N, C-alpha and C positions, 0 to 999 in steps of 0.2 A: 469048301471055300468059307462056309459059316464057322467051322470050328477054328480055322485061321484066324478070323476076325475076332472070335472070343479069346483066344488066346493071346493075340496082339494087345486086346483091350485089358486083359488081366495082367500081362507083363508091365504095361505102362503105368496101371494104378498100384502096382507094387513097386514100381521103381520111384513113384512120387511119394510113397509112404515110407520107404526103408530109411532115407536120411535121418527122418525124425526118430526112427528107433535107434539107430546106429549112435547118434551124438546126442548134444544138449540143442535144446531149441535156442537160436538166437534171435534177440530184438534187437533192432537198430539202436535205440538209445542206450543199450548196455555194452555194446561192442567195446572191448579193451583196444582201440586205437586211436591214434592221433594223427594230426597233420604235421607233417616235417617239411621245413622250407627246402627247395632244392636249388642248388646254384645254377644259374643259367650263363653267366659271363662274368668276366673282370674288366673294368675300365680304368684306364690310368689317368691319374690326375697331374696336371702339369702346371708350372708356374715361371714367369721371367723373373731371375734373381738379379737384384740390382747390386750396385757397389756399396759397401758398408765400410766406415773407418770411424774410429774412436780414439781421441786422445784421452787416456784416463787420467784422473785427477788433474784437471786444468788448474791449478792453484798457481798464483803468482812466483815469479822467478824473482828472488832477491839479488840486488845488485850492492855491491860495496866499492869503496874507493880502490882503483886500480894503482897500487904503489909502484908497479913495473912500467907504467908508461912516462913518457916524456913530461907530461903534464898531469901529474895525480891529483891535483885539487880540482880538476875539471872532467876527470875520466873516471867512469863507473862500469863495472863488469860483473857478470855472473851467469851461472849455469844450472840447470836442472835436468835431471834425468826422468824421463816419463814413459810409461808403456804406450804404446800404440797398436791396437787391434785392428785389423784389416780381413776382408774376406778375397782381396786381390793384391798383385804386386802393385805398390804404391809409389810413387815419386813425389817427395816433399819438398817445398820451397817455403822459405820465411823472409818477411821484411819487417821492420821496426820503425816506429814513428814516437816522437815525443807527445806527451799528453798532459804535460804541467807547464807552469810558468817559466821552470828551470831550463827549459827548452833543450838544445844540444841536437847533434847528429848521432842517430841510433842506427845500430846495424844489428843483424841478427845471423846466426849460422845454426844448422841441423846436421847431426852426424848419428847415424847414416841417413843420407838423402835418400835414399831408396830402400823400402822396407818389403819382404816377403809376407805373403798371405799368413796370417797367425798372430801373434804376439810378438812385438820386438820392443826392446828397451832403446829409447832414442834421446840423444842429449841436445837440449836446445840451450843456446848461449846468446847472450846479449850484451852489445857493449856500446855505451854512450859517450862521446866526446865533445867537449865545450859545454858541459851541464853547469849551468850557474845556480849552486844550490843556495845562494844568497838571497833568491828570489822565493826561497821556501821559508815557512816557519820552523825556527830552530826547536829541537827537541821533539818535534813531530814523529810518530811511529807509522811505518807501513804505508808511506806516501806513494800512490801511483805517479810514475814519472815518464813512463813510456809503455807501449803496448806491441806485442810481437803478433804479427798476421801470420797464420799458417795456412798455405794452399797444397791443394793435393791433385794429382791426375794419375791415370793409370801409367804404370811404368811400360816402358817399351823394351 
């Protein structure tokens, strides 16, 4: 039995010493390893998307005397095409009102009145009847005489 104990001790000592002879001695500070981030999950990001609409280039619509009307001296009309950008199908409506001493009854139209999501060219037209230009300064340029109000709601 003593011989067996001595043999086991000798084998244990050799087993502990052998790795040092077989390879290089490794010290913790010089090990060629790095920490690598591990993916543990993915989390969705969500949001509530609101309605978005823009009339590009909201410059004025110029009106001129409407020589085709029954009263060309008091009737003025004009149209302008403008791009409308939206992220939903939109129903447009327009109205017009006088904003100068010339007064008059003003009306407006929009074509098309329903625009799909994306960019659409829309024609805005305005017409004034009973406009008294004699109440304005002669020779003045770019005088505001009316204003169009554009309203929008989701198209059904």
